[in-house]
MDAnalysis code that builds the backbone (N, CA, C; Angstrom):
import MDAnalysis as mda
import numpy as np

u = mda.Universe.empty(690, n_residues=230, atom_resindex=np.repeat(np.arange(230), 3), trajectory=True)
u.add_TopologyAttr("name", ["N", "CA", "C"] * 230)
u.add_TopologyAttr("resid", np.arange(1, 231))
u.add_TopologyAttr("resname", ["MET", "VAL", "PRO", "SER", "GLY", "LEU", "CYS", "LEU", "LEU", "VAL", "LEU", "LEU", "TYR", "VAL", "CYS", "VAL", "GLY", "SER", "ALA", "PHE", "ALA", "GLU", "GLY", "ASP", "VAL", "TYR", "ASP", "ARG", "ILE", "PRO", "LEU", "GLU", "GLU", "VAL", "VAL", "GLU", "THR", "PRO", "THR", "GLU", "GLU", "THR", "GLU", "GLU", "THR", "SER", "ASN", "PRO", "VAL", "HIS", "VAL", "GLU", "LYS", "GLY", "ASN", "GLU", "LYS", "ILE", "ALA", "VAL", "ILE", "ALA", "ASP", "ARG", "PHE", "MET", "LYS", "VAL", "ASN", "PRO", "GLU", "LEU", "GLU", "PRO", "TYR", "ALA", "ALA", "ARG", "LYS", "TYR", "GLY", "GLU", "TYR", "ILE", "LEU", "GLU", "ALA", "SER", "GLU", "LEU", "PHE", "GLY", "VAL", "ASN", "PRO", "PHE", "LEU", "ILE", "ALA", "ALA", "MET", "ILE", "ILE", "LYS", "GLU", "SER", "THR", "VAL", "ARG", "TYR", "LYS", "ALA", "ARG", "SER", "ARG", "TYR", "ALA", "TYR", "GLY", "LEU", "MET", "GLN", "ILE", "ASN", "TRP", "ASN", "ALA", "HIS", "LYS", "HIS", "GLY", "LEU", "ARG", "SER", "ALA", "PHE", "SER", "GLY", "ILE", "GLN", "THR", "LEU", "ASP", "ASP", "LEU", "ILE", "GLN", "PRO", "ARG", "ASN", "ASN", "ILE", "LEU", "ALA", "GLY", "THR", "TYR", "ILE", "PHE", "SER", "TRP", "TYR", "LEU", "ASP", "SER", "SER", "ASP", "GLY", "ASP", "VAL", "SER", "GLU", "ALA", "LEU", "ALA", "LYS", "TYR", "LEU", "GLY", "THR", "THR", "GLY", "LYS", "ARG", "TYR", "ILE", "LYS", "ARG", "VAL", "MET", "LYS", "ASN", "TYR", "GLU", "ILE", "MET", "LEU", "ALA", "GLU", "PHE", "LYS", "GLU", "LYS", "GLN", "GLU", "GLN", "ARG", "ILE", "THR", "ARG", "LEU", "SER", "SER", "THR", "GLY", "LEU", "TYR", "GLU", "PRO", "ALA", "VAL", "ALA", "TRP", "GLN", "PRO", "MET", "GLU", "VAL", "LEU", "THR"])
u.atoms.positions = np.array([
    [39.089, 62.582, 56.186],
    [40.024, 63.108, 55.175],
    [41.366, 62.359, 55.276],
    [41.907, 61.927, 54.147],
    [43.160, 61.183, 54.141],
    [44.325, 62.140, 54.311],
    [45.221, 61.893, 55.269],
    [46.379, 62.780, 55.473],
    [47.211, 62.908, 54.210],
    [47.729, 64.129, 53.994],
    [48.509, 64.389, 52.777],
    [49.752, 63.512, 52.708],
    [50.357, 63.213, 53.872],
    [51.556, 62.375, 53.894],
    [51.274, 60.982, 53.385],
    [50.104, 60.436, 53.767],
    [49.722, 59.108, 53.311],
    [49.517, 59.091, 51.806],
    [48.877, 60.156, 51.301],
    [48.667, 60.260, 49.850],
    [49.993, 60.246, 49.105],
    [50.981, 60.948, 49.669],
    [52.290, 61.015, 49.035],
    [52.952, 59.646, 48.996],
    [52.825, 58.896, 50.106],
    [53.402, 57.555, 50.145],
    [52.766, 56.645, 49.107],
    [51.442, 56.720, 48.989],
    [50.726, 55.916, 48.010],
    [51.171, 56.269, 46.604],
    [51.315, 57.572, 46.331],
    [51.747, 58.025, 45.011],
    [53.141, 57.524, 44.692],
    [54.044, 57.556, 45.695],
    [55.405, 57.085, 45.475],
    [55.415, 55.594, 45.165],
    [54.578, 54.824, 45.865],
    [54.519, 53.383, 45.621],
    [54.039, 53.089, 44.219],
    [53.018, 53.817, 43.765],
    [52.470, 53.597, 42.426],
    [53.493, 53.930, 41.371],
    [54.252, 55.006, 41.626],
    [55.205, 55.472, 40.614],
    [56.452, 54.586, 40.530],
    [57.006, 54.181, 41.687],
    [58.282, 53.469, 41.659],
    [58.206, 52.083, 42.263],
    [57.082, 51.723, 42.838],
    [56.993, 50.446, 43.539],
    [57.285, 49.263, 42.662],
    [56.785, 49.261, 41.435],
    [56.965, 48.103, 40.573],
    [58.424, 47.851, 40.246],
    [59.221, 48.911, 40.196],
    [60.631, 48.748, 39.849],
    [61.409, 48.051, 40.954],
    [60.929, 48.137, 42.200],
    [61.652, 47.571, 43.318],
    [60.844, 46.514, 44.054],
    [59.655, 46.176, 43.512],
    [58.793, 45.227, 44.204],
    [59.482, 43.879, 44.390],
    [60.219, 43.447, 43.366],
    [60.887, 42.162, 43.436],
    [61.842, 42.126, 44.617],
    [62.656, 43.163, 44.765],
    [63.608, 43.219, 45.872],
    [62.922, 43.350, 47.209],
    [61.854, 44.142, 47.282],
    [61.143, 44.323, 48.541],
    [60.608, 42.998, 49.045],
    [59.998, 42.235, 48.143],
    [59.446, 40.939, 48.530],
    [60.568, 40.001, 48.947],
    [61.626, 39.981, 48.163],
    [62.720, 39.055, 48.425],
    [63.367, 39.324, 49.775],
    [63.540, 40.612, 50.122],
    [64.205, 40.935, 51.373],
    [63.376, 40.579, 52.596],
    [62.107, 40.255, 52.400],
    [61.282, 39.842, 53.521],
    [61.254, 38.325, 53.679],
    [61.937, 37.607, 52.809],
    [61.973, 36.149, 52.911],
    [62.784, 35.767, 54.144],
    [62.281, 34.839, 54.980],
    [63.100, 34.358, 56.101],
    [64.288, 33.586, 55.554],
    [65.489, 34.038, 55.851],
    [66.682, 33.482, 55.228],
    [67.572, 32.767, 56.231],
    [68.224, 31.730, 55.769],
    [69.259, 31.052, 56.519],
    [70.483, 30.975, 55.630],
    [71.649, 30.987, 56.245],
    [72.868, 30.910, 55.438],
    [72.912, 29.588, 54.697],
    [73.240, 29.635, 53.422],
    [73.298, 28.430, 52.606],
    [74.486, 27.587, 53.051],
    [74.236, 26.309, 53.271],
    [75.297, 25.399, 53.694],
    [76.091, 24.972, 52.472],
    [77.401, 25.003, 52.589],
    [78.245, 24.583, 51.474],
    [78.020, 23.098, 51.185],
    [78.140, 22.721, 49.922],
    [77.977, 21.322, 49.570],
    [79.135, 20.513, 50.134],
    [78.869, 19.286, 50.600],
    [79.927, 18.470, 51.196],
    [80.991, 18.106, 50.177],
    [82.230, 18.052, 50.635],
    [83.327, 17.730, 49.727],
    [83.624, 16.237, 49.722],
    [83.205, 15.519, 50.781],
    [83.506, 14.098, 50.809],
    [82.652, 13.358, 49.793],
    [83.122, 12.216, 49.362],
    [82.423, 11.420, 48.363],
    [81.216, 10.743, 48.995],
    [80.064, 10.884, 48.363],
    [78.848, 10.251, 48.851],
    [78.525, 9.065, 47.966],
    [77.548, 8.263, 48.389],
    [77.161, 7.099, 47.595],
    [76.701, 7.516, 46.208],
    [75.972, 8.685, 46.161],
    [75.438, 9.136, 44.880],
    [76.540, 9.612, 43.953],
    [77.475, 10.429, 44.513],
    [78.534, 10.981, 43.663],
    [79.546, 9.926, 43.265],
    [79.641, 8.828, 44.022],
    [80.582, 7.774, 43.662],
    [79.972, 6.759, 42.707],
    [78.667, 6.865, 42.460],
    [77.982, 5.953, 41.545],
    [78.364, 6.303, 40.109],
    [78.980, 5.373, 39.369],
    [79.433, 5.684, 38.000],
    [78.310, 6.160, 37.086],
    [77.103, 5.573, 37.229],
    [75.989, 5.980, 36.374],
    [75.580, 7.409, 36.688],
    [75.514, 7.755, 37.984],
    [75.155, 9.123, 38.371],
    [76.194, 10.111, 37.846],
    [77.475, 9.747, 37.990],
    [78.548, 10.630, 37.512],
    [78.445, 10.826, 36.007],
    [78.171, 9.751, 35.269],
    [78.078, 9.860, 33.816],
    [76.904, 10.735, 33.405],
    [75.763, 10.596, 34.115],
    [74.618, 11.449, 33.821],
    [74.970, 12.914, 34.057],
    [75.702, 13.172, 35.155],
    [76.123, 14.546, 35.442],
    [77.026, 15.083, 34.359],
    [77.963, 14.250, 33.898],
    [78.857, 14.673, 32.823],
    [78.096, 14.952, 31.530],
    [77.069, 14.146, 31.265],
    [76.250, 14.352, 30.069],
    [75.512, 15.689, 30.149],
    [74.986, 16.005, 31.314],
    [74.282, 17.276, 31.489],
    [75.239, 18.446, 31.284],
    [76.424, 18.330, 31.875],
    [77.423, 19.389, 31.728],
    [77.803, 19.555, 30.260],
    [77.981, 18.438, 29.557],
    [78.363, 18.480, 28.142],
    [77.283, 19.160, 27.304],
    [76.029, 18.838, 27.577],
    [74.915, 19.449, 26.842],
    [74.883, 20.950, 27.081],
    [75.011, 21.356, 28.341],
    [74.981, 22.777, 28.692],
    [76.161, 23.506, 28.067],
    [77.356, 22.924, 28.183],
    [78.557, 23.565, 27.632],
    [78.453, 23.731, 26.122],
    [77.978, 22.709, 25.436],
    [77.826, 22.798, 23.976],
    [76.864, 23.916, 23.598],
    [75.751, 23.989, 24.311],
    [74.759, 25.028, 24.014],
    [75.316, 26.417, 24.305],
    [76.045, 26.540, 25.390],
    [76.640, 27.832, 25.754],
    [77.605, 28.307, 24.678],
    [78.418, 27.396, 24.151],
    [79.408, 27.798, 23.152],
    [78.775, 28.128, 21.805],
    [77.603, 27.556, 21.544],
    [76.880, 27.925, 20.325],
    [76.296, 29.325, 20.457],
    [75.809, 29.633, 21.638],
    [75.204, 30.945, 21.878],
    [76.270, 32.025, 21.968],
    [77.397, 31.689, 22.597],
    [78.495, 32.634, 22.749],
    [79.774, 31.995, 22.204],
    [80.058, 32.162, 20.906],
    [81.223, 31.525, 20.283],
    [82.554, 31.942, 20.900],
    [82.585, 33.053, 21.634],
    [83.824, 33.519, 22.259],
    [84.129, 32.776, 23.557],
    [83.181, 32.031, 24.061],
    [83.345, 31.330, 25.329],
    [84.294, 30.145, 25.168],
    [85.297, 30.066, 26.041],
    [86.257, 28.963, 25.992],
    [85.607, 27.677, 26.515],
    [85.980, 26.530, 25.954],
    [85.411, 25.250, 26.399],
    [85.558, 25.020, 27.900],
    [86.702, 25.393, 28.460],
    [86.919, 25.190, 29.899],
    [85.908, 25.992, 30.707],
    [85.708, 27.261, 30.327],
    [84.755, 28.107, 31.044],
    [83.336, 27.568, 30.888],
    [82.992, 27.105, 29.698],
    [81.644, 26.574, 29.460],
    [81.367, 25.370, 30.359],
    [82.370, 24.494, 30.511],
    [82.193, 23.321, 31.369],
    [82.127, 23.722, 32.840],
    [82.940, 24.693, 33.241],
    [82.893, 25.147, 34.635],
    [81.524, 25.737, 34.947],
    [80.973, 26.509, 34.027],
    [79.630, 27.051, 34.242],
    [78.618, 25.905, 34.390],
    [78.809, 24.861, 33.581],
    [77.928, 23.700, 33.687],
    [78.032, 23.045, 35.060],
    [79.244, 22.956, 35.586],
    [79.447, 22.377, 36.922],
    [78.766, 23.230, 37.992],
    [78.898, 24.550, 37.869],
    [78.250, 25.441, 38.843],
    [76.732, 25.296, 38.771],
    [76.223, 25.117, 37.561],
    [74.777, 24.967, 37.383],
    [74.284, 23.684, 38.041],
    [75.028, 22.587, 37.880],
    [74.632, 21.342, 38.532],
    [74.675, 21.481, 40.052],
    [75.660, 22.197, 40.551],
    [75.746, 22.449, 41.994],
    [74.519, 23.227, 42.474],
    [74.178, 24.294, 41.757],
    [73.018, 25.107, 42.126],
    [71.731, 24.307, 42.012],
    [71.652, 23.469, 40.985],
    [70.463, 22.636, 40.776],
    [70.234, 21.703, 41.958],
    [71.303, 21.078, 42.431],
    [71.187, 20.145, 43.543],
    [70.887, 20.868, 44.852],
    [71.440, 22.058, 45.019],
    [71.202, 22.820, 46.249],
    [69.772, 23.330, 46.354],
    [69.218, 23.807, 45.231],
    [67.955, 24.528, 45.295],
    [66.802, 23.867, 44.545],
    [67.052, 22.683, 43.981],
    [65.971, 21.925, 43.383],
    [65.395, 22.492, 42.108],
    [66.234, 23.151, 41.307],
    [65.791, 23.703, 40.023],
    [66.464, 22.916, 38.905],
    [65.703, 22.573, 37.873],
    [66.253, 21.801, 36.764],
    [67.458, 22.522, 36.156],
    [68.601, 21.827, 35.955],
    [69.802, 22.491, 35.444],
    [69.630, 23.096, 34.060],
    [68.815, 22.466, 33.208],
    [68.629, 23.010, 31.873],
    [67.798, 24.297, 31.902],
    [66.938, 24.422, 32.896],
    [66.186, 25.668, 33.043],
    [67.107, 26.784, 33.513],
    [68.002, 26.481, 34.437],
    [68.984, 27.476, 34.885],
    [69.832, 27.933, 33.699],
    [70.322, 26.962, 32.926],
    [71.157, 27.290, 31.767],
    [70.391, 28.126, 30.756],
    [69.120, 27.790, 30.540],
    [68.299, 28.541, 29.581],
    [68.099, 29.983, 30.049],
    [67.966, 30.184, 31.352],
    [67.839, 31.539, 31.890],
    [69.126, 32.332, 31.665],
    [70.261, 31.680, 31.862],
    [71.553, 32.348, 31.643],
    [71.695, 32.769, 30.184],
    [71.291, 31.895, 29.271],
    [71.376, 32.223, 27.845],
    [70.557, 33.468, 27.537],
    [69.349, 33.523, 28.051],
    [68.470, 34.661, 27.768],
    [68.915, 35.909, 28.501],
    [69.378, 35.761, 29.733],
    [69.723, 36.928, 30.549],
    [71.003, 37.618, 30.089],
    [72.040, 36.832, 29.782],
    [73.356, 37.438, 29.545],
    [74.073, 36.951, 28.303],
    [73.460, 36.074, 27.526],
    [74.132, 35.415, 26.405],
    [75.434, 34.774, 26.877],
    [75.432, 34.277, 28.102],
    [76.559, 33.572, 28.721],
    [77.810, 34.446, 28.766],
    [77.638, 35.681, 29.183],
    [78.765, 36.610, 29.364],
    [78.775, 37.029, 30.826],
    [79.792, 36.577, 31.554],
    [79.756, 36.747, 33.002],
    [79.935, 38.200, 33.450],
    [80.470, 39.049, 32.578],
    [80.612, 40.462, 32.922],
    [79.450, 41.302, 32.393],
    [78.422, 40.657, 31.888],
    [77.265, 41.394, 31.346],
    [76.634, 42.244, 32.443],
    [76.199, 43.432, 32.049],
    [75.507, 44.290, 32.996],
    [74.521, 45.168, 32.253],
    [73.437, 45.466, 32.922],
    [72.462, 46.413, 32.392],
    [72.396, 47.562, 33.387],
    [71.330, 48.309, 33.366],
    [71.256, 49.474, 34.245],
    [71.319, 49.072, 35.721],
    [70.635, 47.975, 36.074],
    [70.581, 47.554, 37.469],
    [71.112, 46.149, 37.708],
    [71.264, 45.344, 36.660],
    [71.526, 43.916, 36.830],
    [72.937, 43.533, 36.389],
    [73.447, 42.462, 37.004],
    [74.843, 42.081, 36.803],
    [75.009, 40.570, 36.664],
    [75.991, 40.199, 35.836],
    [76.440, 38.820, 35.779],
    [75.649, 37.906, 34.880],
    [75.999, 36.626, 34.949],
    [75.403, 35.619, 34.080],
    [73.886, 35.565, 34.202],
    [73.369, 35.735, 35.431],
    [71.927, 35.642, 35.638],
    [71.291, 37.012, 35.853],
    [72.055, 38.078, 35.572],
    [71.535, 39.450, 35.581],
    [70.728, 39.746, 36.858],
    [71.424, 39.737, 37.978],
    [70.803, 39.938, 39.280],
    [70.834, 41.410, 39.648],
    [69.710, 41.913, 40.111],
    [69.597, 43.291, 40.571],
    [70.204, 43.377, 41.971],
    [71.438, 43.878, 42.042],
    [72.163, 43.917, 43.311],
    [71.484, 44.829, 44.331],
    [71.035, 45.983, 43.897],
    [70.394, 46.904, 44.839],
    [69.135, 46.304, 45.448],
    [68.394, 45.551, 44.651],
    [67.155, 44.958, 45.140],
    [67.408, 43.762, 46.045],
    [68.463, 42.997, 45.768],
    [68.645, 41.715, 46.443],
    [69.813, 41.654, 47.420],
    [70.589, 42.711, 47.542],
    [71.841, 42.599, 48.304],
    [71.638, 42.228, 49.770],
    [70.602, 42.729, 50.405],
    [70.404, 42.413, 51.825],
    [70.098, 40.932, 52.009],
    [69.224, 40.412, 51.166],
    [68.890, 38.995, 51.249],
    [70.061, 38.103, 50.910],
    [70.824, 38.474, 49.870],
    [71.950, 37.643, 49.455],
    [73.070, 37.655, 50.485],
    [73.300, 38.800, 51.100],
    [74.326, 38.864, 52.148],
    [73.966, 37.963, 53.323],
    [72.679, 37.880, 53.631],
    [72.228, 37.021, 54.726],
    [72.326, 35.545, 54.351],
    [72.057, 35.255, 53.089],
    [72.007, 33.860, 52.647],
    [73.375, 33.280, 52.311],
    [74.290, 34.122, 51.819],
    [75.590, 33.634, 51.343],
    [76.718, 34.409, 52.013],
    [77.509, 33.717, 52.797],
    [78.642, 34.390, 53.443],
    [79.666, 34.858, 52.412],
    [79.696, 34.205, 51.249],
    [80.670, 34.565, 50.222],
    [80.195, 35.614, 49.243],
    [78.987, 36.135, 49.440],
    [78.473, 37.198, 48.564],
    [78.135, 38.400, 49.437],
    [79.099, 39.299, 49.551],
    [78.924, 40.481, 50.395],
    [79.063, 41.785, 49.621],
    [79.638, 41.702, 48.426],
    [79.841, 42.892, 47.611],
    [79.399, 42.619, 46.178],
    [79.303, 43.690, 45.405],
    [78.956, 43.535, 43.990],
    [80.015, 42.727, 43.261],
    [81.288, 42.921, 43.607],
    [82.357, 42.135, 42.986],
    [82.178, 40.647, 43.268],
    [81.740, 40.319, 44.489],
    [81.465, 38.917, 44.820],
    [80.353, 38.363, 43.930],
    [79.314, 39.154, 43.755],
    [78.144, 38.709, 42.999],
    [78.480, 38.404, 41.555],
    [79.402, 39.159, 40.971],
    [79.716, 39.010, 39.551],
    [80.478, 37.720, 39.269],
    [81.150, 37.154, 40.263],
    [81.882, 35.907, 40.048],
    [80.911, 34.820, 39.578],
    [81.256, 34.086, 38.511],
    [80.319, 33.150, 37.884],
    [79.633, 32.178, 38.846],
    [80.399, 31.524, 39.717],
    [79.775, 30.555, 40.629],
    [78.798, 31.247, 41.569],
    [79.222, 32.356, 42.147],
    [78.354, 33.092, 43.058],
    [77.081, 33.560, 42.361],
    [77.242, 34.049, 41.141],
    [76.099, 34.583, 40.407],
    [75.084, 33.485, 40.095],
    [75.581, 32.325, 39.702],
    [74.692, 31.212, 39.375],
    [73.977, 30.704, 40.629],
    [74.713, 30.592, 41.739],
    [74.092, 30.158, 42.993],
    [73.038, 31.165, 43.446],
    [73.384, 32.445, 43.389],
    [72.452, 33.484, 43.845],
    [71.217, 33.551, 42.959],
    [71.419, 33.521, 41.650],
    [70.285, 33.598, 40.736],
    [69.353, 32.414, 40.878],
    [69.935, 31.224, 41.039],
    [69.108, 30.025, 41.211],
    [68.366, 30.068, 42.532],
    [69.022, 30.571, 43.555],
    [68.398, 30.715, 44.876],
    [67.180, 31.634, 44.799],
    [67.347, 32.781, 44.148],
    [66.235, 33.719, 43.993],
    [65.105, 33.079, 43.205],
    [65.466, 32.450, 42.082],
    [64.426, 31.835, 41.250],
    [63.709, 30.708, 41.981],
    [64.437, 29.935, 42.788],
    [63.803, 28.825, 43.508],
    [62.735, 29.335, 44.467],
    [62.978, 30.498, 45.048],
    [61.953, 31.060, 45.938],
    [60.739, 31.501, 45.134],
    [60.972, 32.120, 43.983],
    [59.856, 32.515, 43.126],
    [59.068, 31.284, 42.670],
    [59.781, 30.196, 42.407],
    [59.123, 28.967, 41.986],
    [58.245, 28.414, 43.111],
    [58.764, 28.438, 44.324],
    [57.968, 27.980, 45.467],
    [56.749, 28.862, 45.681],
    [56.952, 30.172, 45.576],
    [55.842, 31.098, 45.815],
    [54.818, 31.063, 44.684],
    [55.184, 30.450, 43.560],
    [54.270, 30.315, 42.418],
    [53.673, 28.917, 42.345],
    [53.841, 28.128, 43.414],
    [53.322, 26.754, 43.458],
    [53.824, 25.909, 42.297],
    [55.085, 26.121, 41.927],
    [55.686, 25.318, 40.874],
    [55.376, 25.751, 39.461],
    [54.681, 26.862, 39.293],
    [54.349, 27.360, 37.958],
    [55.582, 28.067, 37.388],
    [56.240, 27.422, 36.433],
    [57.497, 27.940, 35.891],
    [57.302, 29.282, 35.192],
    [56.253, 29.428, 34.395],
    [56.014, 30.684, 33.676],
    [55.819, 31.833, 34.650],
    [55.067, 31.597, 35.709],
    [54.842, 32.639, 36.707],
    [56.139, 32.996, 37.427],
    [56.933, 31.973, 37.749],
    [58.204, 32.212, 38.429],
    [59.174, 32.985, 37.532],
    [59.207, 32.654, 36.244],
    [60.064, 33.391, 35.312],
    [59.627, 34.834, 35.191],
    [58.325, 35.070, 35.182],
    [57.803, 36.437, 35.114],
    [58.224, 37.222, 36.351],
    [58.197, 36.587, 37.510],
    [58.623, 37.255, 38.744],
    [60.116, 37.559, 38.690],
    [60.890, 36.623, 38.158],
    [62.335, 36.839, 38.054],
    [62.630, 38.012, 37.128],
    [61.905, 38.071, 36.022],
    [62.084, 39.155, 35.062],
    [61.567, 40.468, 35.614],
    [60.503, 40.403, 36.417],
    [59.904, 41.612, 36.985],
    [58.721, 42.114, 36.193],
    [58.295, 41.351, 35.173],
    [57.131, 41.710, 34.366],
    [56.606, 40.432, 33.707],
    [55.498, 40.544, 32.993],
    [54.902, 39.341, 32.404],
    [55.835, 38.680, 31.392],
    [56.407, 39.439, 30.466],
    [57.458, 38.959, 29.578],
    [57.182, 37.664, 28.850],
    [56.110, 37.594, 28.059],
    [55.774, 36.359, 27.351],
    [56.873, 35.942, 26.380],
    [57.458, 36.913, 25.698],
    [58.533, 36.591, 24.752],
    [59.757, 36.047, 25.493],
    [60.063, 36.639, 26.632],
    [61.176, 36.183, 27.474],
    [60.959, 34.728, 27.898],
    [59.768, 34.443, 28.401],
    [59.443, 33.090, 28.863],
    [59.534, 32.090, 27.713],
    [59.019, 32.477, 26.549],
    [59.038, 31.597, 25.382],
    [60.463, 31.256, 24.972],
    [61.354, 32.234, 25.002],
    [62.736, 31.998, 24.595],
    [63.480, 31.140, 25.615],
    [63.224, 31.383, 26.891],
    [63.835, 30.553, 27.930],
    [63.410, 29.101, 27.750],
    [62.114, 28.891, 27.566],
    [61.604, 27.525, 27.449],
    [62.080, 26.848, 26.166],
    [62.285, 27.616, 25.110],
    [62.792, 27.037, 23.866],
    [64.193, 26.477, 24.080],
    [65.066, 27.246, 24.750],
    [66.420, 26.765, 25.017],
    [66.406, 25.588, 25.985],
    [65.504, 25.631, 26.944],
    [65.344, 24.498, 27.859],
    [65.010, 23.223, 27.080],
    [64.053, 23.327, 26.170],
    [63.607, 22.156, 25.401],
    [64.711, 21.634, 24.487],
    [65.510, 22.537, 23.914],
    [66.621, 22.117, 23.056],
    [67.613, 21.286, 23.857],
    [67.993, 21.785, 25.031],
    [68.963, 21.070, 25.850],
    [68.398, 19.758, 26.386],
    [67.132, 19.766, 26.742],
    [66.500, 18.543, 27.231],
    [66.507, 17.466, 26.151],
    [66.193, 17.851, 24.922],
    [66.189, 16.896, 23.808],
    [67.591, 16.348, 23.565],
    [68.607, 17.205, 23.645],
    [69.979, 16.750, 23.448],
    [70.405, 15.793, 24.558],
    [69.967, 16.074, 25.779],
    [70.297, 15.195, 26.897],
    [69.630, 13.831, 26.737],
    [68.375, 13.832, 26.326],
    [67.670, 12.561, 26.103],
    [68.384, 11.731, 25.038],
    [68.893, 12.406, 24.018],
    [69.615, 11.701, 22.953],
    [70.886, 11.062, 23.509],
    [71.592, 11.797, 24.368],
    [72.796, 11.249, 24.986],
    [72.458, 10.069, 25.895],
    [71.331, 10.184, 26.604],
    [70.898, 9.075, 27.446],
    [70.647, 7.813, 26.623],
    [69.963, 8.004, 25.511],
    [69.650, 6.856, 24.646],
    [70.936, 6.226, 24.109],
    [71.898, 7.072, 23.765],
    [73.178, 6.555, 23.268],
    [73.897, 5.766, 24.359],
    [73.835, 6.281, 25.591],
    [74.494, 5.586, 26.704],
    [73.812, 4.245, 26.973],
    [72.477, 4.221, 26.950],
    [71.729, 2.985, 27.196],
    [72.054, 1.945, 26.123],
    [72.120, 2.408, 24.878],
    [72.462, 1.501, 23.776],
    [73.856, 0.926, 23.974],
    [74.788, 1.777, 24.385],
    [76.167, 1.338, 24.599],
    [76.249, 0.326, 25.744],
    [75.544, 0.625, 26.853],
    [75.570, -0.277, 28.000],
    [74.836, -1.585, 27.711],
    [73.761, -1.480, 26.947],
    [72.994, -2.686, 26.603],
    [73.840, -3.657, 25.800],
    [74.674, -3.111, 24.946],
    [75.518, -3.968, 24.114],
    [76.558, -4.713, 24.929],
    [76.852, -4.200, 26.133],
    [77.829, -4.856, 27.004],
    [77.157, -5.698, 28.078],
    [75.806, -5.632, 28.131],
    [75.064, -6.385, 29.139],
    [75.066, -5.749, 30.505],
    [75.487, -4.466, 30.600],
    [75.576, -3.782, 31.895],
    [74.331, -2.980, 32.228],
    [73.467, -2.778, 31.254],
    [72.307, -1.918, 31.483],
    [71.161, -2.694, 32.121],
    [70.609, -2.131, 33.204],
    [69.431, -2.699, 33.848],
    [68.343, -1.634, 33.835],
    [67.193, -1.888, 33.198],
    [66.124, -0.894, 33.136],
    [65.720, -0.442, 34.526],
    [65.475, 0.866, 34.649],
    [65.056, 1.443, 35.933],
    [63.877, 2.359, 35.693],
    [63.453, 3.039, 36.741],
    [62.345, 3.980, 36.604],
    [62.766, 5.093, 35.661],
    [61.895, 5.446, 34.740],
    [62.221, 6.478, 33.750],
    [62.533, 7.794, 34.430],
    [63.599, 8.456, 33.972],
    [63.992, 9.750, 34.527],
    [62.973, 10.808, 34.186],
    [62.564, 11.577, 35.199],
    [61.617, 12.671, 34.964],
    [62.408, 13.950, 34.757],
    [62.336, 14.565, 33.595],
    [63.203, 15.693, 33.278],
    [63.005, 16.890, 34.180],
    [61.739, 17.153, 34.595],
    [61.528, 18.337, 35.415],
    [60.165, 18.260, 36.065],
    [60.158, 17.967, 37.359],
    [58.908, 17.738, 38.048],
    [58.004, 18.962, 38.073],
    [58.602, 20.149, 38.032],
    [57.810, 21.357, 38.183],
    [57.086, 21.748, 36.900],
    [57.462, 21.159, 35.782],
    [56.801, 21.507, 34.530],
    [55.495, 20.737, 34.410],
    [54.448, 21.442, 34.100],
    [53.135, 20.800, 33.965],
    [52.601, 20.998, 32.560],
])
């Protein structure tokens, strides 16, 4: 005979487990404190071509953000783009995918909140606070989490783990981030991703044409927009 206490635990899990499953799994991830990005100039960051590509990505993201949220100031849109590139380099997630998630999650409103989620990437603080406190020395309170840079770093960090646990399957990772299958959610995220990717490719072509006319362009290996997309 199954003990009544065990039955009660099983019933509680069935009733409320799905609402907190994401946080439960996340809090069991072995965590290390995230190392701050170096401030000194590296060979990559001092490379003019690399810097220009970064500026192009930021410009594409900022333009898209201001179209989605006309109230967003240009300075804030560019700063969000810079934070996204930082998060992308730290956690290996395509910057346009991060930006597309922000568009869908919060319409690029950093004070956005729902019943449980907060900020640009709509992070469930109650579910993730233990893991985030362990991973980020600068994210210890809900007020910390709402700050745009912190929110983007934290959201990308969470998503990167879901991406790893999904063997690189972006749709599966997005579903885990959302907490449900969410086909419409995934479709909208990917649509914004594709729009920004196309705009970036156009800027790349314009830059190549400009450099070719000056004789400075040397063909290289074609840039792969996102290795995890299959």
